[in-house]
C-alpha positions in Angstrom: -0.3 14.7 -12.7 2.7 13.4 -14.7 4.2 12.0 -11.4 1.0 10.2 -10.6 1.0 8.5 -14.0 4.7 7.5 -13.5 3.9 6.1 -10.0 0.9 4.1 -11.4 3.1 2.7 -14.2 5.9 1.8 -11.8 3.4 0.1 -9.5 1.8 -1.8 -12.5 5.2 -3.0 -13.7 6.3 -4.1 -10.2 3.0 -6.1 -9.8 3.5 -7.8 -13.2 7.0 -9.0 -12.1 5.6 -10.8 -9.1 5.3 -14.6 -9.1 1.8 -16.2 -8.6 2.8 -16.9 -4.9 3.8 -13.3 -4.4 0.5 -12.1 -5.8 -1.4 -14.3 -3.4 0.6 -13.1 -0.4 0.0 -9.4 -1.5 -3.8 -10.2 -1.7 -3.8 -11.5 1.8 -1.8 -8.5 3.0 -4.3 -6.1 1.4 -7.3 -8.1 2.8 -5.7 -7.9 6.3 -5.0 -4.2 5.9 -8.6 -3.4 4.7 -10.1 -5.4 7.6 -7.9 -3.7 10.1 -8.9 -0.3 8.7 -12.6 -1.3 8.8 -12.3 -2.2 12.5 -10.7 1.2 13.3 -13.3 3.0 11.2 -16.2 1.1 12.8 -14.9 2.0 16.3 -14.8 5.7 15.1 -18.4 5.3 13.9 -17.3 6.1 10.3 -19.6 3.4 9.0 -19.6 4.2 5.3 -15.8 4.1 5.1 -15.8 0.9 7.2 -18.4 -0.7 5.0 -16.3 0.1 1.9 -13.2 -1.5 3.5 -15.0 -4.7 4.4 -16.4 -4.7 0.8 -12.9 -4.5 -0.5 -11.8 -7.3 1.8 -14.7 -9.4 0.4 -13.7 -8.6 -3.1 -10.2 -9.9 -2.4 -11.6 -13.1 -0.9 -13.7 -13.5 -4.0 -10.5 -13.1 -6.1 -8.7 -15.7 -4.1 -11.6 -18.1 -4.5 -11.6 -17.6 -8.2 -7.9 -18.3 -8.4 -8.2 -21.7 -6.9 -7.1 -24.7 -9.0 -9.8 -27.2 -8.0 -7.7 -30.3 -9.1 -6.1 -30.2 -5.6 -7.9 -31.4 -2.5 -6.7 -28.4 -0.5 -8.5 -26.1 -3.0 -11.8 -27.5 -1.9 -11.1 -26.8 1.7 -9.9 -23.3 0.9 -13.0 -22.7 -1.2 -15.1 -23.6 1.8 -13.0 -21.4 4.2 -13.2 -18.5 1.8 -17.0 -18.9 1.5 -17.2 -18.9 5.3 -15.1 -15.8 5.6 -17.0 -14.0 2.8 -20.3 -14.7 4.5 -19.1 -13.7 8.0 -17.6 -10.5 6.5 -21.0 -9.7 5.0 -22.7 -10.3 8.4 -20.1 -8.2 10.2 -20.6 -5.4 7.7 -24.4 -5.5 7.9 -24.4 -5.5 11.7 -21.4 -3.2 12.1 -20.0 -6.0 14.2 -16.4 -5.1 15.2 -16.1 -8.3 17.3 -16.9 -10.5 14.3 -14.4 -8.5 12.2 -11.8 -9.1 14.9 -12.6 -12.9 14.9 -12.1 -13.1 11.1 -8.8 -11.1 11.0 -6.6 -13.9 12.6 -7.9 -16.3 9.9 -6.8 -14.0 7.2 -3.4 -13.4 8.9 -2.8 -17.1 9.5 -3.5 -17.9 5.8 -1.2 -15.0 4.8 1.6 -16.3 7.0 1.1 -19.9 5.7 1.2 -18.8 2.0 4.1 -16.5 2.7 6.0 -19.4 4.2 5.0 -21.8 1.3 6.0 -19.1 -1.2 9.4 -18.7 0.4 10.0 -22.4 0.4 8.9 -22.7 -3.3 11.0 -19.7 -4.2 14.1 -21.1 -2.6 13.6 -24.4 -4.4 12.9 -22.9 -7.8 15.0 -19.7 -8.2 14.0 -17.5 -11.1 16.1 -17.4 -14.1 16.6 -14.1 -16.0 
């Protein structure tokens, strides 16, 4: 049990050290992972587990929506896109629709890649000071 606590503390500290851009990328990575897992579980007819994975993905999308700074025009577009994905994930979950899940996954991955690239550009322009 002591090792589990040490692991959790190390994980917490490493997350606290991330930049805002890094956190957004991690959220997209986790959303993608959860949706991929939901697709696999749905195909295996493990519907309860698949449902939970999609629900986690929706929760991440909600977190991303809540983190938007609405003073930028791109945030309005992202808010609409997040709303669309959230709604479609709900439909996919209710209908156990693997095809719809597969249609949403590239959207998440493209956003992840875009934010990863933007984050790397921003990081190279503004190196952290210790």
